[in-house]
N, C-alpha and C positions, 0 to 999 in steps of 0.2 A: 504493499500500499504507499503511496504517496500521497503528502498533504501539503498543500501551498497556501499562502496568506497574501492577499494584496490588499494594500490600504486604500481607504477612501480620501478624497481630496476636498480641501478648502480653497477656493480661489477668491483671492483679494482683488484683483482690477484686472481688467483686460480682456474678460470674457466675451467672446463674441468675435475678437480679432483673429482666433483661430480657425474661422470658417474658410475655406479655400477660395470662395469668392471675393473675401476681402483681402486675405495676406498676398494672394497672388498680384494683386495690384498696388498695395500700399505697404506690404510686410505687418506682420502682428506680433503681440507679445502678450504675456500674462504674468503676475506674481501670485504663487499659489504655496501651498504645502500640502503634506499628507499628514494624516492624523491616525493615532492608534485605533482606528475602528477598520474593520477587515472583511474582505470576502474570501470564505474558504472554500476549496476544491479538493475533494478526494478521488483517487482513482486507483482500482485493484482489478485483476482479471475476474471478469464475470464467471459466475458457477457453470454456465452453459456457455460454452466459448462460441456458439452459432449465434448468440445473440447479444444485444447491446443493452444496457440498462441506464436511463438517466433520471436522476431525482434533484427536482428543483422546486417550484411552486406545484408542478405537477409530476407524474412519475410516467415515463415513455420505456417501454421494451419492445424493442423492434428485432427482426431477424434481417434486415438491410438497413443500412446506416442511410441509404437513401430516402429511407419512410420517417426520419426524424422530421418531427413539426418544429422543433424549436428552432428559430432561424440561425442563431449563431452557432450553437451544437452542429447544427445540419452542416453549415458552411465548412466550419473548422475541422469537425471530424473527417467530414469528405475530402477536404483540400489535403490532409495529414493522412487519411488513409488509416484512420484507427477504428478497430471495431472488437467485439469481444470484449468488451470492458463494462464496468459499472462506475460509473461519475457521479457524484453527489456535490451540490453547492448549497451553503449555507451563508448567511450574513449578518453581521452586527446591528445592522440597520435596514430598513424597509426599501424598495425600489421606488424611484419617482420622488425622492427626497432632495436631490440637488447636490448630492456628495459624489456624483460620477460612477453610481455603482455598475451602470450598464458596461462601460469601459473597464472597469475594474473587473468584472467577470469576463471579459473578452481576454484582457492581459493574463488573467489568472489560468483561463483554461488553456491558453497559447502556452505558458510557463510550465504547466502540468503535463500537457502532452509531449511537449519536449524533452522533460525529464522521464518520462515513461519510456521514450524511444531513446534513452541514454544520450542525448544531445545537450552540450552546453551553447546556449545562446544569449548574447549579451541583452541586457535591460532595453537599451536602445532599439535594438533589432525587434525585440517583442513589442515594445510600442509601435514600429513602423509596421509590424505586421498587423497589428489589432487595427490600425487606423486604416489599412488597405482592406481588410474584412468588413468594418462596420461602414466605411464612407464609400469605397469604391466598390466592393462585391455586393453590400449589402444596400447600397444607395441612401443609409441615412443621413439626415440634413444636419450632420453635427460637426464638430471642429476636431481638432487634435490635442487639446490640452490635458484631457481626461487620461487619454491612454499614456502620454508620457510622464504624467505627474505620478500615477498610481505604479507603473513600472519602474521610475527611477528614484520614487521616494524622496523625502526631504522638502526644504524651504528652497525654492528654486525661481529664476527669472528664466522662462522659457520662451525663445524667440521662434517664430513661425516666419520662413523667410519666402522670397519670392520664387524661387527654384523648387519650392515643395519641401527643401531640408528643414530640420528642426535641430536648434542649439540649446541645450539644457545647461544653464551655468547656476550652480549651487550658490547661495548667499553665506558667506563665512562670517558669522556675527558673534560678538563678545557673549560669553555664555549668560552674564548677568542680564545683558540687553534683549537677547531672546527667551530668557525665563520672564522678563518683565510683558515683553510682547504676549507671549502664551498667556500669562496670568491676566491681561488687561483684556482679552478676548472671551466673550460669554456668549454662547448659542443656545437657542429655545426651537423646539420642534412645534410648528404651527397647527400638526395634525391634519394637514391637507397633502394631499398626494398629487402628483401631475403627470401629463404624457409630455417629456421636454420635447420631443419630435414635432409635435404640433406646434408649439411655441416658435422653435428653431426654424420650421419650414416656414413660419410668417417672417421671422427675422431675416433669412436668407433672401427671400423675395422682396424684402423693404431694402437690403442692402443692394442690392442688384439696381432697383427701380428708383429709388430715393436719397439725392445727394445728401440731404439733411442726416440720413441715418449713417452714412459713410462718414461724415464729417465728426459724429457723434464718436464712432468706434476710433477714429483717429486722436480724438481728446483722450478717451478712455486709455488708449496705450501709451499717451505721454505721462497719463495719471499712474500707471503702472511703473513707468521709468521714474517717477517724481517719488515714490514709495520706496523703490529701490534704493535711489541716491540716498533718501534720509536714512533708511536703514543702515547703509554702510558708513554713513556720517555718524552713526551712533545716537539717531535722533527720531524720538518718537512722538513728539509733541503734533504733529502734523498727520498723524497716521489715521484718525478716526475722520477729520477733516476731508482728506483725498477719499476715503471710503464712502462718505457722505455723497461727494461730488459725483464720483463714479456709480453710485446708485441712481442719483437723478438721472444720470445720463442714460443708462441702462434701461430704466423705467420707459424711455421714448423709443427704443427698439422694435418693440413689438406690444400689442395691444394686451396680451394676457402674460406680461412679465409681472405685472402686479395686479391688486384688485383692493377694494373697499376695505377688507377684513386686513389684509397685510399692510396698507397705509396706516390703518388706525394703531396698529402694534407698533409700526415704525414711530410714528408720532409720539407715541405713549413713552418708547424707550428715550426719544431723543430729549424729551421733558423731564425724563428721571436719571440723568446722568450721563448717557450716551453722546459722544462726541460724533460718531458715524457709525454706519453700519452696512449692511446688505442682504438680500436674500440669495441663497447660494444656488447655483445652477442656473437652468434656464429662466426659470420663474414659476410664477402661478402658485407656488405652494412649497412645502419642505421646511428646510432650515432658516431661520434669521439669525444672522452673526453681527454681533456688535462690539464696539471698541470702547470700554468703558473702564476707567480706573478700579481697581479691585475694592478700595473701601467704598465705592459707591454702586457696587453689584448688588449687594441685597436690596436696595433700595429699587433697584431697576427691576429685579426679579419679581419682587411684590406688586409693582406697579404694572408690569406685563402681563402676570397671571398665569404664566406657563411654566412647566417644568423645564429646568436648566439641563442642558445635555453636557455632560463633562468629558472632555477629551483633552488629550495633549499630542504636541508635534510627536512625529515619527522620522526616520531617517533611512529606512532598509529598502523601500519599495516592495515589489514581490520577491517573495522569499520562499525557500522551502521550511515547512514546518516539521516535517517527519517525513523520513524513509524507512520504510520496513524491509522485510527479508524479501527477496525476490523468487516466486515460485512459479515462473512461468518462463 
């Protein structure tokens, strides 16, 4: 048996600029970190070697991998010609909550299957393979940030270049500054799940057809560079303000990014200690992240009325959690 774990990500600024329709013309960038919440995948030979069993929110047992219904499982297992196995997935958070769970699943599945086949593949190559699966082969209207964040792990400035290459640059911060940043971030689950592809499809259409949306993304990229520069200078005072400006810009990219309930929660947080924040992921629901000094967070939590989601930064990216004896 092999078990892998792949972290979820928190994106601070620049989200949306990782879409091919934008970065191929303008270049894109995001600042993000992975957190200690994971997608877990296990694989081992299935008892009936003529069949393949998949366990996720549903259970599939097929005698031909071409019959697999789950789109990512179907594409990856057929591309890699893997059958006669049982694969199970489980996660620390539900899907559709803005932490990049779909891409974490694809990255984790590729990593798991490469390990099963006895191959070492770099994290950057796994990320590129995941992008190819999700964007090119499955045609999902998504970008590249989630795949590279989950695969590589850590606090990174990720650039999406016009030639389709991706540059991942880790931020090397003083330990006390990184701890202060981590402690000043507070996250809440709204209880609302969403279909990111619906929002991203509209966003993609808007980027192509509306110049003001493109200009907004250019500004958001500059904000990501501003946060990077501030952190590297050892400065946190403007972190919340930049988050806030980025969120105001992001809200204008597509109609489903925010809604009345999210706006109310955001305004309440800003009136009770937060200096900035954002809804994570494409929008519409999921997790709200705020920058708020530690001593003000209790007041903020009471005012918002949602349970705090505890997390820490992580640095490993997709990794092997367990390898058992080989019986096949």
